[in-house]
C-alpha positions in Angstrom: 147.5 84.2 -3.3 145.1 82.4 -0.8 143.9 84.5 2.1 142.7 81.4 3.9 139.1 82.6 3.4 138.4 80.3 0.4 135.0 78.7 1.2 131.6 79.6 0.1 128.5 78.6 2.2 125.1 78.3 0.5 122.0 77.6 2.6 118.5 76.8 1.4 116.4 77.3 4.5 112.9 75.9 3.6 109.8 75.3 5.5 110.7 71.6 6.4 114.5 71.4 6.2 117.7 73.2 5.9 120.1 72.2 3.1 123.6 73.6 3.3 126.6 73.2 0.9 130.1 74.5 1.4 132.3 74.8 -1.7 135.8 76.1 -2.4 136.3 78.8 -4.9 137.1 76.2 -7.6 133.6 74.6 -7.2 134.6 71.5 -5.2 132.1 70.5 -2.5 133.8 70.5 1.0 130.8 69.7 3.1 127.1 69.1 2.6 124.4 68.6 5.1 120.7 68.5 5.4 119.0 69.3 8.8 115.4 68.0 8.9 113.0 69.4 11.4 115.2 72.4 12.2 112.2 74.4 13.4 113.0 77.2 10.9 109.3 78.1 10.3 108.6 78.6 14.1 111.8 80.4 14.8 112.4 84.0 15.4 114.8 85.9 13.0 117.5 85.8 15.8 117.2 82.1 16.0 117.3 81.7 12.3 120.5 83.7 12.1 122.1 81.5 14.8 121.1 78.4 12.8 122.9 79.8 9.8 126.0 81.0 11.7 126.3 77.6 13.4 126.7 76.0 9.9 129.8 78.1 9.4 131.4 77.4 12.8 133.3 74.2 12.0 135.2 76.1 9.2 136.3 79.0 11.4 137.6 82.0 9.4 137.7 80.1 6.1 134.3 81.2 5.0 134.6 84.0 2.4 130.9 84.6 1.5 127.4 83.3 2.4 124.4 83.0 0.3 121.0 82.2 1.9 117.6 81.5 0.4 115.2 82.0 3.3 111.7 80.7 3.6 109.6 83.3 5.5 111.6 86.3 4.2 108.8 87.9 2.2 110.1 91.4 1.7 113.4 93.3 1.1 113.4 94.6 4.7 113.0 91.2 6.2 115.8 89.9 4.0 118.0 92.8 5.1 117.2 92.1 8.8 118.2 88.5 8.5 121.3 89.4 6.6 122.4 91.9 9.3 121.7 89.3 12.0 123.8 86.6 10.4 126.7 89.1 9.6 126.7 90.1 13.2 127.3 86.5 14.3 130.2 85.7 11.8 133.7 86.3 12.8 135.5 87.6 10.8 132.6 89.5 9.1 132.0 88.3 5.5 129.5 89.3 2.9 126.1 87.7 3.4 123.3 87.7 0.7 119.8 86.8 1.7 116.8 86.3 -0.7 113.5 84.4 -0.4 114.1 80.8 -1.0 112.0 81.0 -4.2 114.7 83.1 -5.9 117.3 80.3 -5.6 115.8 78.9 -8.8 116.9 81.7 -10.9 120.4 81.8 -9.3 120.8 78.0 -9.8 119.7 78.4 -13.4 122.3 81.2 -14.0 119.6 83.8 -14.5 119.4 85.9 -11.3 116.8 88.3 -12.8 114.4 85.5 -13.9 110.8 85.1 -12.9 110.9 82.4 -10.2 107.8 80.1 -10.0 107.6 77.6 -7.2 104.7 75.2 -7.3 105.0 72.8 -4.3 102.7 72.1 -1.3 102.0 75.8 -1.7 103.1 78.3 -4.3 104.7 81.7 -5.0 106.1 83.8 -7.8 109.0 86.0 -6.9 110.8 88.3 -9.3 112.7 91.6 -9.3 111.3 94.9 -10.5 113.3 97.0 -13.0 114.9 98.9 -10.1 115.9 95.7 -8.3 113.3 95.5 -5.6 111.7 92.1 -4.9 108.1 91.5 -6.0 106.2 88.7 -4.2 103.1 87.5 -6.0 100.7 84.8 -4.7 101.9 82.7 -1.8 98.8 83.5 0.2 98.3 79.9 1.5 95.8 77.1 1.3 92.6 79.0 2.4 92.5 81.8 -0.3 95.3 81.3 -2.8 98.1 79.1 -4.3 95.7 77.6 -7.0 98.6 76.0 -8.9 100.0 74.3 -5.9 99.3 70.9 -4.4 96.8 72.1 -1.9 95.4 74.5 -4.4 94.7 71.7 -7.0 93.1 69.4 -4.4 91.0 72.2 -3.1 89.8 73.2 -6.6 89.1 69.6 -7.7 87.0 68.9 -4.7 85.1 72.1 -5.2 84.4 71.2 -8.8 83.1 67.9 -7.5 80.6 69.6 -5.2 79.3 71.4 -8.2 79.1 68.4 -10.5 78.0 65.5 -8.3 75.6 65.3 -5.3 77.5 62.4 -3.6 80.6 60.2 -4.0 78.7 57.4 -5.7 78.7 58.9 -9.2 80.9 58.6 -12.2 83.8 61.1 -12.1 87.0 59.0 -12.0 88.2 61.3 -9.3 85.6 59.9 -7.0 86.8 56.3 -6.9 90.5 57.5 -6.5 89.6 59.7 -3.5 87.6 57.0 -1.9 90.5 54.6 -2.3 92.9 57.2 -0.8 90.9 58.4 2.0 88.3 55.7 2.9 85.4 58.2 3.1 81.9 57.4 1.8 80.3 60.7 0.8 81.4 63.9 -0.5 80.5 65.7 2.7 82.6 63.2 4.6 85.6 64.1 2.3 85.1 67.8 2.8 84.8 67.2 6.6 88.1 65.3 6.5 89.7 68.3 4.7 88.4 70.7 7.3 89.5 68.7 10.2 92.9 67.6 8.9 96.1 69.3 8.1 96.2 71.2 4.7 99.7 69.8 4.2 98.2 66.4 4.7 95.4 66.6 2.1 97.8 68.4 -0.2 99.4 65.0 -0.5 96.2 63.9 -2.5 97.5 66.0 -5.5 98.8 62.8 -7.2 95.2 61.6 -7.1 94.0 64.6 -9.0 96.6 64.2 -11.7 95.9 60.5 -12.1 92.1 61.3 -12.3 92.7 64.0 -14.9 94.4 61.4 -17.1 91.5 59.0 -16.7 89.0 61.7 -17.9 87.8 63.4 -14.7 86.3 66.8 -15.5 86.6 67.9 -12.1 90.3 67.1 -11.9 91.0 68.6 -15.4 89.1 71.8 -14.4 91.5 72.1 -11.3 94.5 71.7 -13.5 93.3 74.4 -16.0 92.5 76.7 -13.1 95.9 76.2 -11.6 97.6 76.9 -14.9 95.6 80.0 -15.5 96.3 81.4 -12.0 100.0 80.7 -12.4 100.1 82.5 -15.7 98.3 85.5 -14.3 101.0 85.8 -11.6 103.7 85.5 -14.2 102.0 88.2 -16.2 102.0 90.5 -13.1 105.7 89.7 -12.6 106.6 90.6 -16.3 104.6 93.8 -15.9 107.0 94.7 -13.0 110.1 93.6 -15.0 109.5 93.2 -18.9 113.1 92.6 -19.4 113.2 89.4 -17.3 115.4 86.9 -19.2 113.3 83.8 -18.4 110.7 82.2 -16.3 112.1 79.3 -14.2 109.9 76.7 -12.6 110.6 74.5 -9.6 109.0 72.9 -6.6 107.6 69.4 -5.7 104.6 69.6 -8.2 106.9 70.7 -11.1 109.4 67.9 -10.2 106.9 65.1 -9.8 104.4 66.1 -12.5 106.4 66.7 -15.7 103.4 66.7 -17.9 101.8 69.5 -15.9 105.1 71.4 -16.0 105.2 71.1 -19.8 101.6 72.3 -20.0 102.6 75.4 -18.0 105.6 76.0 -20.2 103.6 75.6 -23.4 101.1 78.2 -22.0 103.9 80.6 -21.1 105.2 80.2 -24.7 101.7 81.0 -26.1 101.0 83.9 -24.0 104.3 85.7 -23.3 107.5 86.5 -25.4 109.9 85.0 -22.8 111.7 81.5 -22.6 111.0 79.2 -19.7 112.7 76.3 -18.1 112.3 73.7 -15.3 115.2 73.9 -12.9 116.3 70.4 -12.0 119.3 71.4 -9.8 118.7 71.5 -6.1 117.8 75.0 -4.9 120.9 75.0 -2.6 123.0 75.3 -5.9 121.4 78.7 -6.2 122.5 79.7 -2.7 126.1 78.8 -3.5 125.8 80.8 -6.7 124.5 83.7 -4.6 127.6 83.4 -2.2 129.9 83.3 -5.2 128.4 86.4 -6.6 128.8 88.2 -3.3 132.3 87.2 -2.7 133.8 90.4 -3.8 131.4 92.6 -1.8 132.9 94.5 1.2 131.0 94.2 4.4 131.4 96.8 7.1 131.6 95.4 10.6 128.2 95.6 12.3 127.7 98.2 15.0 128.0 96.9 18.5 
């Protein structure tokens, strides 16, 4: 018999947008919305909880469970804090599950214990240890890490150029492509543009690196090889935490837009580790809905006043 609380709310709260889906228990989509520029990254946890609770408001007491993949929740205590704040803002109280948004890949793939590899503008690997605790590997940002990500690949390719050519007048195919994209004249001008600009902006040159690698650029190819090696090292660390992980799942903008690179990473995983891998093509919010569905039978005690 229906209790009237028959809807599942899944929320993918990323750095640039919030994607929310509400389904009924039979898997039918009741509502879907994307909120761009929600200010998630600049918001306090209290404000983030309010943003999530507001998504449930139009459905009153019909929400039975909530699953959230939250960018910026980078530890189990942070996920627990956000979960508690969301629960305290929902009436009636319903089960809320919160994980780092990278973990939505495994849930979307039907493998919650998978090693989650996100290669986008930045990158991170998130998995679970044998005792269920979250392990966060990489994700250190453009300055010191994220070698397999868009900004990591651009940074590495330009560094290789500085080692291989004295100026942007020589033969590496990456040179002409960067000149066409940026309008600079010298390698020093290019580096100055990177230092003065937004890392997220020059991360957008990653497609130039991939195109140059296909045209024989040694600098671009070295960057791709470095990115793959770095990503595999992180996966190896994750598997050391949880040797029984059922799969490695890959997602993010670089994976989605560079299928050849994704297949190179998968081939390297196969060569180095005894674990299957897959590219997750489903939207991460599907993992949030799966997380909500998994938590639907969990009892939640009312939060203390």
